[in-house]
C-alpha positions as CSV (number, residue, x, y, z in Angstrom):
1,M,21.1,-17.4,-12.7
2,P,22.7,-15.4,-15.5
3,E,20.6,-12.2,-15.6
4,D,20.5,-12.6,-19.4
5,Q,17.7,-16.2,-18.8
6,H,15.6,-13.7,-15.8
7,I,12.0,-13.5,-16.8
8,A,12.3,-9.7,-16.4
9,T,14.9,-9.3,-19.8
10,P,13.2,-7.6,-22.2
11,S,13.9,-10.1,-24.6
12,R,12.4,-12.6,-22.6
13,T,9.3,-11.2,-21.7
14,K,8.5,-10.1,-25.3
15,E,8.9,-14.0,-25.9
16,I,6.5,-15.3,-23.4
17,L,3.7,-12.9,-23.6
18,Q,3.8,-13.6,-27.0
19,R,3.8,-17.5,-26.3
20,H,0.9,-17.3,-24.9
21,G,-0.3,-14.6,-27.1
22,F,-0.9,-12.3,-24.0
23,R,-2.5,-8.8,-24.2
24,F,-2.2,-6.3,-21.3
25,K,-5.5,-5.5,-19.7
26,K,-5.3,-1.4,-19.1
27,R,-8.3,-1.7,-16.3
28,L,-6.1,-4.0,-14.2
29,G,-3.3,-1.8,-14.4
30,Q,-0.9,-4.2,-15.7
31,N,2.5,-3.3,-16.4
32,F,5.5,-5.4,-15.9
33,L,9.6,-4.8,-15.0
34,T,11.4,-5.8,-17.5
35,N,14.8,-4.6,-15.7
36,P,16.4,-7.4,-13.6
37,R,18.4,-5.0,-11.6
38,V,15.3,-3.0,-10.5
39,L,14.1,-6.5,-9.2
40,E,16.8,-7.6,-7.1
41,R,16.6,-4.1,-5.4
42,I,13.0,-4.7,-4.5
43,V,14.0,-8.1,-2.7
44,Q,17.1,-5.9,-1.7
45,A,15.0,-3.5,0.0
46,G,12.1,-6.5,1.2
47,A,15.4,-7.7,3.4
48,V,13.9,-11.0,2.2
49,S,16.2,-14.4,3.0
50,E,15.4,-17.6,3.3
51,E,13.8,-17.1,6.9
52,D,10.8,-15.5,5.4
53,D,7.4,-16.6,3.3
54,V,6.3,-13.7,1.1
55,I,2.8,-13.0,-0.1
56,E,3.7,-11.5,-4.0
57,I,-0.1,-9.5,-4.7
58,G,-0.1,-9.6,-8.8
59,P,2.9,-11.3,-9.8
60,G,2.3,-10.7,-13.7
61,I,4.4,-13.3,-16.0
62,G,6.9,-13.9,-12.7
63,A,9.3,-11.6,-12.8
64,L,9.3,-10.6,-9.2
65,T,8.2,-13.9,-8.1
66,E,11.4,-15.9,-9.7
67,F,13.9,-13.1,-7.6
68,L,11.5,-14.0,-4.1
69,A,12.0,-17.9,-5.4
70,E,15.2,-17.3,-5.0
71,S,15.9,-16.0,-1.7
72,A,12.8,-16.4,0.8
73,H,11.4,-19.8,2.2
74,R,8.3,-19.7,0.9
75,V,6.0,-17.0,-1.9
76,L,2.3,-17.2,-2.5
77,A,1.5,-15.0,-5.1
78,L,-1.7,-14.3,-5.5
79,E,-3.2,-13.2,-8.9
80,I,-5.9,-11.6,-10.0
81,D,-6.2,-12.6,-13.8
82,P,-6.6,-16.3,-15.1
83,R,-5.3,-15.6,-18.3
84,L,-1.8,-15.1,-17.0
85,L,-2.4,-18.4,-14.6
86,P,-1.0,-21.2,-17.2
87,V,1.7,-18.3,-17.7
88,L,2.5,-18.4,-14.2
89,A,2.3,-22.3,-14.6
90,E,5.4,-22.5,-17.1
91,T,7.6,-19.9,-15.6
92,M,7.4,-21.1,-12.1
93,A,7.6,-24.7,-12.5
94,P,11.6,-24.8,-11.5
95,Y,10.5,-23.4,-8.3
96,P,9.2,-25.4,-5.9
97,N,8.8,-23.4,-3.1
98,V,6.1,-21.1,-5.0
99,A,2.4,-21.4,-4.4
100,V,0.0,-19.3,-7.5
101,V,-3.6,-18.8,-6.3
102,E,-6.0,-17.3,-8.4
103,G,-7.8,-14.4,-6.3
104,D,-8.4,-10.8,-4.8
105,I,-7.0,-9.7,-2.2
106,L,-9.6,-7.0,-1.5
107,K,-11.5,-10.1,-1.3
108,V,-10.0,-13.1,-0.2
109,D,-9.8,-15.3,3.1
110,L,-5.8,-14.0,4.2
111,P,-5.6,-15.6,7.7
112,S,-7.5,-19.3,6.2
113,M,-5.2,-18.3,3.4
114,I,-1.7,-17.9,5.2
115,A,-2.4,-21.5,7.4
116,E,-2.7,-23.1,4.2
117,H,0.1,-22.1,2.7
118,F,2.6,-21.3,5.5
119,D,4.0,-23.3,8.3
120,G,3.9,-20.0,10.4
121,A,7.5,-20.9,11.9
122,H,9.0,-17.8,9.4
123,R,8.3,-14.4,9.2
124,L,5.4,-13.2,7.0
125,K,5.7,-10.3,4.2
126,V,4.3,-8.4,1.8
127,V,6.6,-7.9,-1.6
128,A,4.8,-7.0,-4.1
129,N,4.1,-4.3,-6.8
130,L,1.2,-3.2,-6.3
131,P,-1.4,-2.2,-9.4
132,Y,-1.9,1.1,-10.1
133,Y,-5.3,1.7,-10.1
134,I,-6.0,-0.3,-6.6
135,T,-3.1,1.0,-4.6
136,T,-4.8,2.7,-2.0
137,P,-7.2,0.2,-1.2
138,I,-5.4,-2.6,-0.6
139,L,-1.8,-1.1,0.8
140,L,-5.4,0.1,3.6
141,H,-6.3,-3.8,3.6
142,L,-2.9,-4.3,4.4
143,I,-2.8,-2.5,7.0
144,Q,-6.1,-3.0,8.6
145,T,-5.3,-6.9,8.6
146,P,-5.3,-8.4,11.4
147,V,-2.6,-10.5,10.1
148,A,1.2,-9.4,12.1
149,F,3.5,-8.9,8.4
150,A,7.3,-8.3,9.9
151,G,7.2,-6.0,6.8
152,I,5.8,-4.8,3.9
153,T,7.6,-3.6,0.8
154,V,5.4,-2.5,-2.2
155,M,6.3,-0.8,-5.5
156,M,3.6,2.5,-6.0
157,Q,3.0,5.7,-8.0
158,K,5.7,8.3,-7.2
159,E,3.0,10.7,-6.2
160,V,1.1,8.3,-3.8
161,A,4.4,7.0,-2.3
162,D,4.8,11.3,-1.6
163,R,1.8,11.4,0.2
164,L,2.8,8.3,2.2
165,T,5.5,9.8,3.9
166,A,4.3,13.1,3.4
167,Q,4.4,15.9,6.5
168,P,2.3,18.8,7.2
169,Q,2.3,21.6,5.2
170,S,3.3,20.0,2.2
171,K,1.1,19.6,-0.7
172,D,0.9,15.9,-0.7
173,Y,-0.1,15.7,3.2
174,G,-3.6,14.3,3.7
175,S,-5.4,12.1,5.1
176,L,-3.9,8.9,3.5
177,S,-0.8,10.3,5.0
178,I,-2.2,10.2,8.4
179,G,-3.7,7.0,8.2
180,V,-0.6,5.2,7.3
181,Q,1.5,6.6,9.4
182,Q,-0.8,6.3,12.1
183,R,0.4,2.6,12.3
184,M,3.0,2.3,9.9
185,V,6.9,3.6,9.6
186,V,7.4,4.3,6.4
187,E,10.7,5.4,3.8
188,T,10.7,5.0,0.7
189,A,13.5,3.1,-0.5
190,F,13.9,4.1,-3.8
191,T,12.4,5.5,-7.3
192,V,11.9,3.7,-10.7
193,S,11.7,5.4,-14.2
194,R,8.7,4.3,-16.1
195,T,11.0,3.0,-18.6
196,A,12.0,0.5,-16.5
197,F,8.2,-1.5,-17.6
198,V,6.0,-2.9,-20.6
199,P,4.1,-0.9,-21.6
200,A,5.3,2.1,-19.8
201,P,3.3,3.6,-17.5
202,N,2.5,7.6,-18.1
203,V,3.9,8.3,-14.1
204,D,8.1,6.9,-12.2
205,S,7.1,4.9,-9.5
206,A,8.6,4.2,-6.0
207,I,9.7,1.5,-3.2
208,V,8.2,1.7,-0.2
209,N,8.9,-0.3,2.9
210,L,5.8,0.0,5.6
211,T,7.1,-1.6,8.8
212,R,4.1,-1.6,11.8
213,R,4.0,0.7,15.1
214,A,4.7,-1.2,17.7
215,V,2.1,0.9,19.9
216,P,0.6,3.6,17.5
217,L,1.8,6.9,16.3
218,V,-1.2,8.8,18.4
219,E,-3.3,6.4,20.3
220,V,-7.4,7.4,20.0
221,S,-10.4,6.1,22.1
222,D,-12.7,5.5,18.7
223,Q,-10.6,4.6,15.9
224,A,-13.5,5.0,14.0
225,A,-13.9,8.7,15.0
226,F,-10.9,9.4,14.1
227,D,-10.4,8.1,10.9
228,R,-13.8,9.7,9.8
229,L,-12.7,13.0,11.1
230,V,-9.2,13.0,9.2
231,R,-10.8,12.0,5.8
232,G,-14.1,14.5,7.0
233,S,-11.1,17.6,7.2
234,F,-9.3,16.5,3.6
235,A,-12.4,16.5,2.1
236,A,-12.3,19.7,0.1
237,R,-8.3,20.5,0.6
238,R,-9.4,24.3,-0.6
239,K,-12.0,25.2,2.0
240,T,-11.1,25.9,6.1
241,L,-11.3,23.0,8.5
242,W,-14.5,24.8,10.0
243,N,-16.3,24.6,7.0
244,N,-15.0,20.8,6.0
245,L,-16.6,20.0,10.0
246,T,-19.8,22.0,10.1
247,N,-20.1,19.6,6.3
248,L,-19.2,16.6,8.3
249,F,-21.1,17.3,11.2
250,G,-23.8,19.2,10.8
251,K,-24.2,23.1,10.0
252,D,-27.4,24.1,12.9
253,D,-25.8,25.6,15.6
254,A,-25.8,23.5,18.7
255,T,-23.2,21.6,16.5
256,K,-21.6,25.0,15.5
257,A,-21.3,25.5,19.3
258,K,-20.3,22.4,20.2
259,L,-17.6,22.5,17.0
260,T,-16.3,26.2,18.7
261,A,-15.9,24.5,21.4
262,A,-13.6,21.6,20.3
263,L,-11.8,23.4,18.5
264,A,-11.3,26.3,21.2
265,S,-9.8,23.1,23.7
266,V,-7.0,22.8,21.6
267,A,-6.3,26.0,20.4
268,V,-6.7,25.0,16.4
269,A,-8.2,27.9,14.5
270,P,-11.9,27.4,12.8
271,S,-9.7,29.3,9.7
272,A,-7.3,26.3,10.1
273,R,-6.8,24.1,6.8
274,A,-6.5,20.8,7.9
275,E,-3.0,20.0,6.1
276,T,-1.7,22.4,9.0
277,L,-2.4,20.3,11.9
278,S,0.0,17.4,13.3
279,I,-0.7,13.3,13.5
280,P,-1.2,14.4,17.3
281,Q,-3.5,17.7,16.7
282,F,-5.8,15.1,15.0
283,A,-5.9,13.0,17.9
284,D,-6.6,15.9,20.2
285,L,-9.5,17.3,18.0
286,A,-10.9,14.1,17.8
287,E,-11.1,13.1,21.5
288,A,-12.2,17.3,21.8
289,L,-15.0,16.6,19.6
290,K,-16.1,13.4,21.0
291,A,-15.9,15.3,24.7
292,N,-18.3,17.6,23.4
293,G,-20.6,15.1,22.2
294,L,-19.9,15.0,18.4
């Protein structure tokens, strides 16, 4: 399709929105891309081909959906705003390989929806411009779902992307870094200026590729306990690990003795801060805490 006919051109986006009398809802994080070249690069970053079935979250008026439809076998676009359904019915009419469904990715029965719309004979990917206000819950949901995605390529705030890829000893390293990196290989594909959107957000964005590891970066005997430890350790970033752990487990003498023993067994100083520990160190600490009855 000629570039000037794409949904994502500023003039066509404006015309579609005006014709449907659409008004943006800030609470839904609606920022529509109006740069076809960026959308083309997103599809390229996701390596989308006719071998792929793609789930898109938050299609808006269909700017990215259009590019996905031209490359993928089938596209399932999940839209939470019912006001956009008639818009998508119009803009996606030329693409019989696109199904638009009203729904919340955090609430739908994803395996059942996938079985309903896809044949199971193609690779399954997620490619989406995630709503900024709910990026982290959606990411964690996609990572924790039993669905075996071949790849996840998503746009998010650049500062969130920085947290996903952060390493120990950096200001961006935290529980999100660890929770994602333990399960996924994470790579920032490219950044996107805020000027590429209507309305323009207050921050720049980044496209991130996530691929599930064949085996977790670290194996833990109790994933829920590991996740709780990591979240608790970063509960107050300026506090020492000891302060965060006593807030998490308790401040009585018996608990403090167990914490002291666990930290000593993995050679971690109580005065250390959570951002100095690597993911393997957190895994070792989780096992040591379990061994000491915590």
